[in-house]
C-alpha positions as CSV (number, residue, x, y, z in Angstrom):
1,M,49.0,21.0,100.1
2,K,46.3,19.1,102.7
3,I,43.1,20.7,104.8
4,D,43.7,20.8,108.1
5,A,40.8,22.4,109.9
6,F,38.1,25.0,110.5
7,V,38.5,28.4,111.1
8,N,35.3,28.8,113.6
9,S,34.2,32.3,112.3
10,D,32.5,32.2,115.8
11,D,31.7,30.4,118.5
12,N,27.6,29.7,117.5
13,N,28.6,28.9,113.7
14,K,30.8,25.5,113.1
15,F,31.5,25.8,109.9
16,G,34.6,28.4,109.2
17,L,36.6,28.7,106.4
18,L,39.0,25.8,105.4
19,A,42.6,26.6,106.5
20,L,46.2,25.8,106.6
21,N,48.6,27.8,108.1
22,I,51.4,28.5,104.9
23,K,52.7,31.5,106.5
24,S,55.9,30.6,106.1
25,Y,55.1,28.9,103.1
26,I,52.9,32.4,101.6
27,R,54.4,34.9,103.1
28,P,57.0,36.4,100.9
29,F,54.5,36.2,97.8
30,F,52.8,38.9,99.7
31,Q,55.3,41.1,101.6
32,M,58.4,43.2,100.9
33,Q,60.2,44.3,103.6
34,Q,61.5,48.0,104.0
35,P,65.1,48.5,102.6
36,N,66.7,49.6,106.2
37,Q,65.3,46.1,107.5
38,R,66.7,44.0,105.4
39,R,70.2,42.3,106.9
40,K,72.8,39.3,105.2
41,S,73.5,36.3,106.4
42,V,75.3,33.4,104.8
43,D,74.0,29.8,104.5
44,D,75.8,26.4,105.3
45,R,77.5,26.8,102.3
46,G,78.6,29.7,102.3
47,R,76.8,31.7,100.3
48,D,75.4,35.5,101.0
49,V,71.4,35.4,101.8
50,I,68.5,38.2,103.1
51,L,67.1,37.4,106.3
52,I,63.2,38.6,106.3
53,E,62.4,40.4,109.8
54,D,59.0,39.7,111.4
55,D,57.4,43.3,111.4
56,E,57.5,43.1,106.6
57,I,54.6,45.6,105.3
58,D,52.0,44.1,103.4
59,R,52.2,45.9,99.6
60,I,49.9,43.4,98.1
61,S,47.1,43.6,101.4
62,D,47.0,47.7,100.4
63,L,46.0,47.0,96.3
64,P,42.7,47.7,95.3
65,T,40.0,45.5,96.0
66,N,38.9,45.3,92.5
67,V,42.9,44.4,91.7
68,L,42.9,41.9,94.5
69,D,39.7,40.0,92.9
70,I,41.7,40.2,89.3
71,I,44.5,38.2,91.2
72,F,41.9,35.4,92.6
73,K,39.7,35.3,90.3
74,D,40.4,31.4,89.2
75,V,41.8,30.5,92.2
76,P,39.9,27.3,93.8
77,F,37.5,27.9,97.2
78,N,39.9,26.1,99.0
79,E,43.3,27.9,98.3
80,L,41.3,31.2,98.7
81,A,39.8,30.2,102.3
82,R,44.1,29.5,103.6
83,T,44.8,33.4,102.8
84,S,42.6,34.0,105.8
85,V,45.7,32.8,107.9
86,L,47.4,35.3,106.7
87,S,46.9,38.3,108.5
88,K,43.5,40.5,109.7
89,K,43.1,41.8,107.0
90,W,42.4,38.7,105.4
91,R,40.4,36.2,107.5
92,F,37.8,38.0,105.5
93,F,38.9,38.2,102.3
94,W,36.9,35.1,100.4
95,T,34.0,36.2,101.9
96,T,33.4,38.9,100.0
97,H,35.7,37.3,96.7
98,P,33.0,37.3,93.9
99,T,34.4,34.3,92.5
100,I,33.8,30.9,93.8
101,I,35.1,27.9,92.5
102,L,33.7,24.2,93.8
103,D,35.4,21.9,91.8
104,G,36.3,18.5,91.7
105,D,39.7,19.8,93.4
106,F,37.8,21.2,96.3
107,F,35.9,17.9,96.9
108,E,38.4,15.8,96.7
109,D,40.3,17.8,99.2
110,I,37.4,17.2,101.5
111,S,37.0,14.2,101.2
112,N,40.9,13.2,101.9
113,N,40.1,15.5,105.2
114,A,39.9,13.6,108.5
115,G,38.5,16.2,110.1
116,L,35.5,17.2,107.6
117,V,33.9,13.7,108.0
118,E,31.4,14.6,109.9
119,Y,30.0,17.4,107.2
120,D,28.5,16.8,104.4
121,F,28.7,18.1,101.0
122,N,25.9,19.4,101.1
123,N,26.1,21.7,104.4
124,I,29.4,22.8,103.4
125,I,28.6,24.2,100.4
126,D,25.3,26.0,102.1
127,K,27.5,27.4,104.4
128,I,29.9,29.0,101.3
129,L,27.1,30.8,99.9
130,L,25.4,31.4,103.4
131,Q,28.3,33.8,104.3
132,H,29.3,35.1,101.2
133,L,29.3,38.5,100.8
134,G,28.2,41.2,98.0
135,P,28.4,40.0,94.6
136,I,29.3,36.7,92.7
137,D,30.4,37.1,89.3
138,K,31.9,33.4,88.9
139,F,30.6,30.0,89.6
140,V,31.9,26.7,89.4
141,L,30.1,23.8,90.7
142,D,31.2,20.5,89.7
143,V,28.8,17.6,91.4
144,S,29.8,14.7,88.6
145,T,31.8,12.9,92.1
146,I,29.5,13.6,95.0
147,D,25.7,12.8,96.3
148,I,23.3,15.6,96.0
149,Y,19.5,16.4,96.1
150,E,18.4,18.2,93.4
151,W,16.5,20.7,95.7
152,D,20.2,21.8,97.0
153,L,21.3,21.9,93.6
154,D,18.1,24.3,92.5
155,H,17.8,26.9,95.6
156,W,22.0,26.9,94.6
157,L,21.6,27.9,91.3
158,L,18.9,30.6,92.1
159,Y,20.8,31.8,95.2
160,V,23.7,32.3,92.2
161,T,21.9,34.2,90.0
162,K,20.2,36.5,92.6
163,K,24.0,37.5,92.9
164,G,24.4,38.1,89.1
165,V,26.3,35.2,88.3
166,K,28.0,36.3,84.8
167,E,30.1,33.2,84.2
168,L,28.8,30.0,85.5
169,T,30.2,26.3,85.0
170,L,27.7,22.9,86.0
171,D,29.6,20.1,86.1
172,N,26.7,17.2,86.6
173,S,28.4,13.9,84.8
174,N,27.9,11.1,86.0
175,Q,24.7,11.8,87.5
176,D,21.1,11.3,86.0
177,P,20.1,14.2,84.0
178,Y,19.7,17.4,86.1
179,T,16.5,19.5,84.9
180,L,18.2,23.8,84.7
181,P,15.6,25.5,87.0
182,L,13.7,28.7,85.4
183,C,15.6,30.9,86.9
184,I,19.0,30.1,84.8
185,F,16.7,31.1,82.0
186,D,15.4,34.3,83.7
187,C,18.3,35.8,84.4
188,S,19.7,35.0,80.9
189,S,20.5,38.3,80.0
190,T,23.7,38.8,82.8
191,F,25.5,35.3,81.2
192,T,28.1,36.2,79.4
193,F,30.3,32.6,80.5
194,L,27.4,29.3,81.0
195,S,29.4,25.7,80.4
196,I,26.7,22.8,81.6
197,S,26.5,19.6,81.2
198,N,24.1,16.7,82.0
199,C,21.1,19.0,82.2
200,M,17.7,19.1,80.5
201,F,17.7,22.0,78.6
202,K,13.4,23.5,78.6
203,P,13.6,27.6,78.2
204,P,9.6,28.1,79.7
205,N,9.3,29.6,75.9
206,P,11.1,28.6,72.6
207,N,12.2,31.8,71.9
208,K,15.9,33.0,74.5
209,V,17.7,36.1,74.5
210,F,21.0,36.0,76.3
211,S,22.0,39.3,75.4
212,N,25.8,39.3,76.9
213,L,26.5,36.1,76.1
214,L,29.8,35.5,74.7
215,E,30.8,31.7,75.5
216,L,28.2,28.6,75.6
217,H,29.6,25.4,76.6
218,L,27.3,22.1,76.0
219,K,28.0,19.4,76.9
220,F,25.5,15.6,77.3
221,I,22.8,17.2,76.5
222,N,19.5,15.8,74.8
223,F,17.5,18.5,72.8
224,L,13.9,17.7,72.8
225,A,11.9,20.8,71.6
226,T,12.5,23.3,68.6
227,H,13.8,26.9,70.7
228,D,15.5,29.9,69.0
229,I,18.3,31.4,70.3
230,D,19.5,35.0,70.1
231,A,22.7,36.0,71.3
232,P,24.1,38.7,69.2
233,L,27.5,38.6,71.4
234,L,28.4,34.6,71.3
235,T,31.7,34.2,69.4
236,T,32.3,30.5,71.2
237,L,30.0,28.0,70.9
238,T,30.7,24.6,72.3
239,F,28.3,21.0,71.5
240,T,29.7,17.9,73.4
241,S,28.1,14.1,73.1
242,C,25.1,16.2,72.6
243,N,21.7,14.7,70.5
244,R,19.6,16.4,68.0
245,I,21.7,19.8,67.9
246,H,19.1,20.6,64.5
247,F,16.3,21.9,67.2
248,L,18.4,24.4,67.9
249,L,18.1,27.7,66.4
250,F,20.6,29.7,66.4
251,F,20.8,33.9,65.7
252,A,24.4,34.3,66.6
253,S,26.0,35.9,63.9
254,K,29.3,36.9,66.0
255,V,30.5,33.5,66.5
256,E,33.9,33.2,65.6
257,N,34.4,29.6,67.1
258,L,31.9,26.7,66.8
259,T,33.1,23.5,68.2
260,I,30.7,19.5,67.1
261,D,32.4,17.3,69.4
262,D,30.7,14.0,68.7
263,S,27.0,15.2,69.1
264,H,24.4,14.7,66.1
265,E,22.0,14.8,64.3
266,L,23.6,17.9,62.6
267,Q,21.8,18.7,59.0
268,V,23.1,21.5,56.6
269,S,20.3,24.5,57.5
270,F,21.9,24.9,61.2
271,F,25.2,25.9,59.7
272,E,23.4,29.0,58.0
273,N,23.5,31.3,61.0
274,F,27.5,30.9,61.1
275,P,28.4,33.2,58.3
276,N,31.6,34.5,60.1
277,V,32.6,31.2,61.8
278,K,36.4,31.3,61.0
279,L,37.6,28.0,63.4
280,L,35.6,24.8,62.2
281,H,35.7,21.4,64.5
282,I,33.6,18.9,63.8
283,L,34.7,15.3,65.2
284,I,31.8,12.7,65.0
285,S,32.2,8.5,65.2
286,H,32.2,5.7,63.2
287,N,29.0,4.2,64.3
288,L,26.8,7.0,63.3
289,E,27.5,7.5,59.8
290,E,24.3,6.2,59.2
291,D,22.4,8.8,60.3
292,Y,23.2,10.9,57.5
293,A,23.5,8.3,55.0
294,D,20.5,10.6,53.3
295,G,22.9,13.1,52.6
296,S,21.0,15.4,54.8
297,F,25.2,16.3,56.2
298,I,26.9,19.5,54.7
299,T,29.2,18.8,51.9
300,W,32.4,20.9,51.1
301,S,30.7,22.9,48.7
302,K,27.7,24.1,50.7
303,L,30.4,24.4,54.0
304,L,32.0,26.3,52.1
305,A,29.4,28.5,50.5
306,L,27.6,29.1,54.6
307,C,30.8,29.8,56.0
308,P,33.2,31.9,53.3
309,N,35.5,33.5,56.8
310,L,36.4,30.3,57.7
311,T,40.5,30.0,58.3
312,G,40.8,26.7,60.6
313,L,39.1,23.5,60.7
314,C,39.8,19.9,62.0
315,F,37.2,17.2,60.7
316,S,37.3,13.5,61.9
317,N,37.9,11.4,59.3
318,C,34.1,9.7,59.5
319,C,33.4,13.6,58.9
320,V,35.5,13.6,56.0
321,R,33.7,11.3,54.5
322,L,30.3,12.8,54.8
323,L,31.0,15.7,53.2
324,G,32.3,13.8,50.0
325,L,29.3,12.2,49.7
326,E,27.9,15.4,47.3
327,I,27.2,13.8,43.6
328,I,30.4,15.6,42.2
329,P,33.7,14.9,39.6
330,K,36.1,13.4,41.6
331,M,38.1,16.6,39.8
332,F,36.2,18.8,41.8
333,N,36.9,22.5,42.4
334,P,35.3,25.1,44.8
335,E,35.5,28.1,44.8
336,P,38.8,29.5,46.6
337,S,38.8,29.2,51.0
338,Q,40.0,31.3,53.3
339,L,41.2,28.9,54.6
340,E,45.3,28.4,56.7
341,H,44.8,25.8,59.1
342,V,43.6,22.1,58.1
343,R,43.4,19.1,60.6
344,L,41.5,15.6,58.9
345,G,41.5,12.3,60.7
346,L,42.2,10.6,56.8
347,E,42.0,6.9,55.1
348,F,44.5,6.5,52.1
349,F,42.7,3.5,51.1
350,D,39.7,5.6,50.5
351,I,39.0,7.2,47.0
352,D,35.9,9.2,48.7
353,L,38.1,10.1,50.9
354,V,41.3,10.8,49.5
355,S,39.5,12.9,46.4
356,G,37.4,14.9,48.8
357,A,40.3,16.2,51.2
358,L,42.6,16.9,47.7
359,S,39.5,18.9,46.6
360,L,39.9,20.9,50.0
361,I,43.6,21.4,49.3
362,R,43.3,22.6,46.0
363,S,40.5,25.2,47.4
364,S,42.9,26.7,49.3
365,P,45.1,29.0,48.1
366,K,46.1,30.6,51.6
367,L,46.4,27.1,53.2
368,R,49.7,27.4,55.7
369,V,49.4,23.9,58.3
370,L,48.3,21.1,57.0
371,Q,47.5,18.2,59.5
372,I,46.4,14.8,58.9
373,Q,45.9,11.5,60.8
374,A,46.3,8.8,59.2
375,L,43.8,6.2,60.9
376,P,44.3,2.2,59.5
377,N,42.7,0.0,56.8
378,S,41.1,-2.1,58.7
379,S,38.7,-3.5,56.0
380,G,41.3,-4.7,53.7
381,Q,40.4,-2.2,50.7
382,D,42.3,-2.5,47.6
383,I,43.9,1.0,46.9
384,E,44.3,0.7,43.1
385,D,41.8,3.4,42.7
386,V,43.6,6.0,45.1
387,L,47.0,5.1,43.5
388,M,45.7,5.9,40.2
389,Y,44.2,9.4,41.1
390,L,47.3,9.7,43.3
391,N,49.5,9.9,40.0
392,E,47.1,11.9,37.8
393,P,48.7,14.6,37.1
394,S,46.1,16.8,37.6
395,C,45.5,16.2,41.3
396,V,47.0,18.8,42.1
397,N,46.8,21.1,39.2
398,Q,48.9,24.3,40.5
399,P,51.1,24.9,43.5
400,L,50.1,25.2,46.7
401,E,52.5,28.7,47.6
402,M,51.1,29.6,50.7
403,L,51.9,26.0,53.0
404,Q,54.6,26.4,55.3
405,Y,54.2,23.3,57.7
406,V,52.8,19.3,56.3
407,E,52.1,16.7,59.4
408,L,50.9,13.2,59.0
409,A,50.5,11.2,61.9
410,E,50.2,7.9,63.0
411,F,51.5,7.0,59.2
412,E,51.7,3.3,58.4
413,G,54.1,3.4,55.3
414,T,51.4,2.6,52.6
415,Q,52.5,3.7,49.2
416,S,49.6,5.9,49.3
417,E,50.8,7.6,51.9
418,L,54.4,7.8,50.5
419,I,52.8,9.4,47.0
420,F,50.9,12.2,48.4
421,L,53.7,13.4,51.0
422,N,55.4,13.5,47.6
423,L,52.9,15.7,46.3
424,M,53.0,18.3,49.1
425,L,57.5,18.3,49.1
426,W,56.8,18.6,45.3
427,K,54.3,21.3,45.1
428,C,54.9,23.1,47.4
429,P,57.4,25.9,47.0
430,S,57.2,27.6,50.7
431,L,57.6,24.6,52.5
432,S,59.5,25.0,55.5
433,Q,59.8,21.5,58.1
434,M,57.6,18.3,56.9
435,I,57.0,16.5,60.1
436,I,56.5,12.2,60.0
437,R,54.8,10.7,63.0
438,P,54.8,6.7,62.5
439,S,51.9,4.0,64.3
440,N,53.3,2.0,67.3
441,E,52.0,-0.6,64.7
442,V,55.2,-0.5,62.1
443,D,58.8,-2.0,62.5
444,E,61.3,0.2,63.1
445,A,63.2,-1.4,60.5
446,D,60.3,0.1,58.3
447,K,60.3,3.5,59.7
448,W,63.6,4.1,57.9
449,K,62.9,2.6,55.0
450,F,59.9,4.0,54.1
451,F,61.6,7.7,55.8
452,A,64.6,7.1,53.9
453,Q,62.4,7.0,50.2
454,V,60.5,10.9,51.2
455,L,64.0,12.3,51.7
456,Q,64.3,11.2,48.0
457,S,61.8,12.6,46.2
458,H,61.8,16.3,44.7
459,R,61.7,19.0,46.6
460,A,60.2,22.7,45.8
461,S,61.5,24.5,48.5
462,P,65.4,24.1,49.2
463,T,65.0,25.3,52.4
464,V,62.5,22.2,54.4
465,Q,63.3,20.1,56.8
466,I,62.0,16.4,56.3
467,L,62.0,15.1,60.0
468,L,60.8,12.0,61.6
469,L,59.0,11.9,65.4
470,P,57.9,10.0,67.9
């Protein structure tokens, strides 16, 4: 839906709500009529319909304010403003609603509206904030596609922090890095959710406490100095395309979800303060393996020792390679883990990767779901070592009693992939489903030939389904 016009709040202020007269569209969702006002009619196809009179009873408007705030919590501002046309009761609802979402869709909506050409984004945001009354619990601002001045961003953040904002999202992608103002750190105790993109992270002192923070998402941030972050209630922590994250020393023992996506200079000591992490995602790009050539990256045995409560993990191919760098026998057997769900990127022609992955699988007696994305043999490596390893009786020396689901994606139909799938079928008595997803590079005839070979494999589970899917 397009924004049609401003609705002026008074004659002296030309800024008003971004509104669209959509009474006929939205009214049925907000109103219920009295039983005696309903009357039946027949449509052009002879079907009975109920006509709604104009003097309906507005049930939702009578709901308590806190209930309305929950209903509209995640509604973008332009949609929230449109409620002003429903009735007099709704005209100024947006001015007291504790959520302001100025995301990419909001700015695109304004850009596509000819009636708003005379207003620049800075003035619009200024007037939205100045007309807002009461506290602001959630503030979302995406400036990745618009031109703004840093001092404007400074005073917007100062304004919402003074309003006691609890959930803050600031997306500064595609712009010059923005230095977070001191007000962000001064009100750190009020935050429960914080998502920051492409900003300079410079707390005023090396020790910072976020006493109520539950979720922290950092993206495109380059950390330049050592900082201690104390977040005793933090449960979710995400790094995306960040550098030098080893500068951050977290005291956050309750973190259960940890994601490190293409973020580098990660050291073993980083994991020491996350003993209760349950879900771990580490994705490292191929071209940065040299950063860990000295063996500074964490290994399988250290990871499972430092994070004994892991139930799910997702590792890229490069990460699997680094995890396998410790000097241990190929038949390394770490202590049993609590892992239930494992997702790996894997090169089936690399003995270090295959043996490392099998070591992890063997050490996970509670494993229920195994998902592997096969990666191409772009270097043309010889796979004889892998074939010899997979054919050894001790490769998987005991049944994987709990494994129920195995998925192999992007398979190329290699012999090592076939032997691996045979092992899973042979060693998994509880297996209920095996999914095979071929690479687009595999010929159609080769797909079915490979699938036929898998179907002929010995199966420990009498009820397993083997499916070939796109």
